[in-house]
N, C-alpha and C positions, 0 to 999 in steps of 0.2 A: 403438810399439817403435822405439827408436833403435839403429841399427847402427853399431858402431865397429870400428876395425881397429888392432891393436897389432902392430908390427913390431920385430924385433931387427936393428938396423943394425950391430952389432959386438959384441965380447965384453962382455957385461954391460950393454949399452946398449939400452933399450927405448924406441922412438919411438912416440908416439901421433899418428896422422894424424886429420884432421877426420872426423867421422861422416858416413856416407852420408846422403843426403836422407831426411827422415822418411817421405815417402810410400812408400818401399820397404818399410817395415814393415807397410803396409796392403794389399799385393798378395796375390793368391792364386797357388798353384803348380799349379792344376788345368790351365791351358792347356799348360804344359810337360809335365804328366803325359799329356795327350791325345797330344801330338806325339811323345813318347818311347815311348808304349805299343807302337808298331809294332816297337820294338827289343827287346821282352821276349819271349823264346821262348815260344810257346804261348798268349800272352795274346790274347784277342779284344777288339779295340778298337772299342767302340760309343759312344764318348764324343765324339770330335771331329767337326767338320763337314767330313769329308774326302771328296772325290770318289773314284770307282773308277778306279784307274790304267789299267784295261783300256779306258776310254773316251777316253784321251788319243790324239789323232791324231798319234802320234810320227813316222811316216814322212812324212806331209804337212808337218809342221812342220819336219822336218830339211831337206826340199827347199826350203821357203820361206826358211828361214834361209840356206841355201847361196846361193840366188839373191840374197837381200837383201845379203849381204856382197859379192858380185861386182858388183852393179849400183849399190848405194848405200853404198859404203864410208865416205864422210864422215858420213852419217846414223847408221850403226850403230856406228861405232868412235870417233866423236868426241863432244865435248860438243854438247848440243842446247839448244833454248829451254827455259826453266824451265816454261813453260806446256804444253809437249809438242810433238811433231812436228806442224807445221801441217796436213799432209795427214790425219793421224789425227784431229785436232780437227775438221776439216771433215767427215770421214766419220762421226764420232760425232754431230755436229750434224745431219747429214742423216738418220742412222738414227733419232734420237729426235724429230725435228721432225714436225709435222703441219700441216694448213692452219690450225688454231687455236693451234698452238704454234710460231711462227717462231723458229728458232735460227740463230745464226751461230757462227763460231769463237770469238768473244768470250764466248760462253756456256759454253765447255768448258775444263776443266783435266784433263790426263792425270796420273794419280798412280801410285805404285808399289804397286798393289793397293788394295783397298778400305780396308784398315787405315790407309794413309797419309792418305787423305781424312778419316777420323775424327780422326786425330791433328792434322792441319792445322786442322780445324774447331775443335778445342779451343783451339789456339793463337790463333786470330783472334777467338773469341767468348767464351771463359770467363775472366773475372776471378777471382782467387783467392777461393774461397768462393762463387762465383756459383751461381745456381739453374738447373738443367736439369730440364725436364719430360720424362720418359722413359716410353715405352710399357713396361708392366710385365707380366711379367718382361722384363728388358733383356739384350741381347746382351753377354756378358761381355767381348768384345774392346773394345767401346765404353767400358765401365766402366774397363778397364785403360788405354785411351788417354787418358782425361780425369782419371784419379785424381791425377796430379802436381799439378793445380791445386786439389785439395781442394774440388770442387763439392758443393753440396747437391742432392739429387735429390727431385723431386716425382713420385711414381708415377702413371702414367696407365693405369688399367684400362679400356681403350677400350670393351669390350663389357659393362661393368658397368651395371646399371640406374641411371639418373640421372646418368651421366657428362656433365659440362658442359665442352666443349673450351675455351670462352672463359675460364672460371675456371682451367682447367688451364694454359693458355698465358700468362695475364696475369702479368707480372713475371718470366717466365723469359727467360734469354738465348737459348735456343732450345729447341725440342721435338724429340725424337728418336723416329722410328717405323721399323718394318720391316713395312710393310703387307701384303706378299706372302709368306705362309708363314713367319711370324715366327720368328726365332731368339730364344728356344728353343722356342716352343709349337707351331710349324707352322701357326698359324691365319692366316686371311686377314681383313683389315679390310674390312668391307662398304662398298658404294658410299655409302650414306647417311652412315656415319661418316667416310669420306674427305672427302666434301663438307663436312661440319660442321667437320672439322679445318682444311681449306683456308679456309673462311669465317672461322674464328677467327683464323687467321694473318693474314689481310687486315685483320681488325677490330682486332687487338691490336698488329700490327706485329712480332710475334715470328717469328723464322725457324723454318720447319718443315722438318726434315730427313726426306727420304724415302729410306731406305737399301734398295736393291733388288737384293741379290745372288742371290735365288732366283726372281725373276719368270719366268725362262725355263723353270723346272722345274715346269710345271703338268701334272698327270696326268689330271685330269677338269675339266669345266666350261670356261667362257669366261673370258678374262682381264678384269679390271676396269680402268677408266681409271686412269692414273697421276695422282697428286695434282698434279704439276707441270702436267699437261695441264688438269686442272680449274681450277687457278689461272690459267692463261693465258687462259681464257675471259673473264676480266674485261677484258682488253685484247688481243684477238687480232690487232690491226692493226699490231703492232710487235714487234721481237725481245723475247724474254722478259726481264722486269725485276721479277718478283714475289718473294714471300717464301719460296717452296719451293726447297730445295736437294736436287737429285736425285743419288744416288750409285749407281754400278754397277761391275761387275768382269768380267773374262774368266775368273776362277777357276773358275766353275761351268759355263761354256759351252765353254771350250777346255781350259785347264789352269792350275792355281794357280801353277805355277812361273814362268809368264810375268811375274807380278807387275804386271799392267796393270789399272788401274782408272780411273774418271773421275768428275768432278763436273760437273754441269750446273746452272747457276744464273745469277742476274743478273750482268751484267758487273762490277759493283762488288764482289760477293762473289768472283768469279773473280780479280780483281786482288788482293784481300786475301789469298786463299789462296796465290796465286803468290808474294806477298811472303814469306809464312811458309815456303813450299816452298824458296825460294832459300837459306834458312839451314838447310834440312834435308838436301837431297841435290843441290842445284844443278840437276840434271835427271834425269828417268827414263831408264832404260836404252834406248839407241837401238836395239839389236838386237831387244829384245822389243817395242818400239813398232812397228817395221817388220814384225815377224812378225804382230802383231795386225792391223795395217792390211791387209797382203797376204792374211791369212786371211779377213778380212771381205770384201775385194774379190773373192776367189775363191769366195765362198759356202760356205766350209768350215763355218762355224757352223751354217748351215741344213742342210747335208748330214749332219752327225753328230748333230744334235739328236734325230731320231727314235730312233736307237739308244740314246742316253743316257736318253731318257724311258722307253723300253721296259724297259731294264735296271733303272732305279730304281723303276719301278712294280711290277715283279715282286718286287723286294727289299722294298719297303714292305709289299706284301701278305703276304710270307712272315714278316716281323717281326710284323705285327699278328696273324696266325694263331697264331704261337708264343706271343705274349703272351696271347691268349685261352686257350690250353691251359695255360699255366704261371703267369701273373701275375694272373689275374682276381680271385683271392681277396684280393689286396693293393692293386691299383691300378685307377683309371678312366683312360680315354684316349679321344681321338678319332682316327679315321683321317684323316690330312691329305690335302688335295686336291693338294698339291704340296710342294716343298721337300725337306728332308733329314732331318727330325726327327719323332719322336713324343714328346709330352710326357705323362708319366704321373703322376697325383696320387694319393697314398696315401689309402685309405679312412680309416685311423687317423691322426688329426692329430698323434699323438705319435710317429709313425715318423720318425726323423731320418735322412735320406739321407746326411748327412755321415758318420754312423756306419756306414751301409751300405757306403760306398765301400771301406774297407780289407777288409771281408769279401768284397766282389765281386772285388777284386784278388787276394785269396788263392784265390778259386775260379776265377780265370783269365779274368775279364771286367772291362772298364772302362766305366763309364757316368758321366754328368755329374750331380752333385747340384745341386739347385735353388738352394742358397745362393749359388753363384757368379754367378747371374743377378739378384741382389738387392744393391743397393749397401750395404744394411745387414747383409747376410748372415743375415737372420733367417728367410727362407723356406727351410725344410728338409724340406718334405713331398713333394717331387716329384723326378723324374729326367728328364733329356733323353736319348733314345736315338737314335743315328744309324743309318740303314738303307742309306746309299749306298755305303759302303766295302766291305762284306762280301757274299759270295754268300748265297743263301737257306739253304743247309745250315749255314753258319757262323753266320748270325743265329739260327737255331733252337737251335744248341748254346749260343750266348751267352746266350739267354734261359733255357735250362735251368740254366746256371751261375748266372745271377742269381737264379733261384728258390732254388737251393741256398744262396746267400749270405743271402737273406732268411730262410730257415729257421734258419740259424746265428745271425743277428742276433736273431731272435725267441726262440730258446732262451737266448741270453745275457741278454736283457731279462727273461725269466722268472726 
């Protein structure tokens, strides 16, 4: 679709301005629907990956911000280094380093949230029409970030029988994964598959992106090793210089409004991303960087995590119980061990969840149809349901409304 604009510049004079870029006609409006859903009276938003506002440590952050402005006015109110506040880069290097994963400041770039990291990655790695190997289904924000360059996607169904990571990565400009409680499926990539992906990245030379916004939200079981740590075992005696690009964010651990994320990678990759960032925002907000740094130094993340995990665990259980009561005739799903989402796949392959969405909105609930997590838009058999934003009673009511929408859609199909 080509988008054009016609303006009237004076009496009887119609001026035609150049068309907007063609990629705008290939975007989806689902993300804006997610974020705007909170402003629709009575609508239960179970679509977006939104944290619970009750978990935000507002009082502590307000005090940290006040002290930061008083003590570090130049840092928080002025321009800063493109790569990020040096002390924050050091703190992040220390946080993610291990005896077998030596990291220095040169391995760290601070970004304006995780989304900027994805955008910068596209700028430095994707040539127009280039090939991306993406864990499938794929985070829709990543698809949006890279769409302007018109890439071709090779879907990686990592848990499928016979999946060969070397074949999947060969020829790709990078491979994209969310191994911890994947967005959208909520699944965890197992240790054997992680090691195989890392080995394939070393063998093929393809960059392997490990996007990890949900790793801290684990409700059962023990965490698995990060792929960047597995990669570092090949050369544990020097600062990391391997093919894994690790990405994280404060959005799920503290608050998304801080817009603080990070990329940990080989120094050469950090330099390339910083060059792209220079033309994007010059520098990340000084005040939010200082808040994140001081919050980490004060142990705030560790103090609030048990409350966050307890809140989200109870909400996940409430959602899955309500789904068992009201949706079992239509969908199959797994109870996720962590993260923010339940992925439900329709028993009937002809059930089109794109067609379900308007009926759901009319019934007063918003969920995410599976088509937006597929670069081709052809996967229309599933829905992603968020459980972190709403309390248990609201989740239960949202599932009831979704069941009503399904019955309406079923009647229309008949």
